[in-house]
C-alpha positions, 0 to 999 in steps of 0.5 A: 488469492483465487485458486487456479482450476489446475491446483488441488484445493489443498495446495500450500500457500505460496510465499517468498523469502524476505529480501532487502530492498534494491539499492537506491539511485545513488547506490546506498542500501535503504533499510531492510524490506520484506517481500511477502506473498500469499496465495492462500486458498480461502474465501476473501473479501473485496481487495479494496476492503482488505486494503482499507482494513490493512491501511486503517490498522497501520494508521492505528498502529502509528505508522505513517502510511500511503495506500496506492490505488489504480484509479481515482474512484478506487482511491475514494472508495478505499478512503471511505472504507478506511474511515468506516473501519477507523470510526468503528473503534473508539480509539480510531474515531479521531484518526478517521480525520487524519486520513485523506486522498491524493488524486487527480482532480485536486488543485495544486494548493490542495496537493501541497497542503496534503503533502505538507500535512503528511510530512509534518504528521497532521495526516497519518495516512493518504490514499493515492493514485499514481499522481503521488508516485513521481516528483513528490518527496515525502520523507519518513513514511513507514508503510505502503499498501498497494491495492492491485498490481500496478502493471509493471515491476518498475511501477511496483518498486516505485510505489514500494520505494515511497517508504523506508527512505530513512536508512536507520528504519525498516519499512513495510510494503503490502501488495493486496492482489485483485483476483485479476489474471496479472495479479494472481500470476504475480502472486504465484511468481513473485521472483519475476 
């Protein structure tokens, strides 16, 4: 995170205790989810690069993962960075072909193909805009990376709720904050 002017440079990192995911619409609890927030005072790379590396490492670890991005251009950029990261490791070269983007501008046939391939395991990861938030049910997702706060708590939980739908499995959701005011405020006030 970016240090605030009124904080001393040696201020401790901010973190939140693990919490369970909120109940689903039918009242059943989903698998355990951990919320973790860090506002470490250190030099950071671009949030897009950090999200791409995390996304790539989750895919390399065998987790079926979505990486949400705010706009189509960022979605494509994070996908390119992820493919570069995966191709840099010998074991990740084949995985670079198992990640793609789901965004506005795709025709209905391409969207259904991506949904089907993510569901059947042909694809291991997808960068996506909000076009994948509602109305698309993709089961068995293990992790979600959210690049930048989406602007509301409801949208944040909507994106986070894409993973962990199997009650027997745990899920991982990571919010990679931008240096923007809203993102940094949310990182410093995670209970809000």
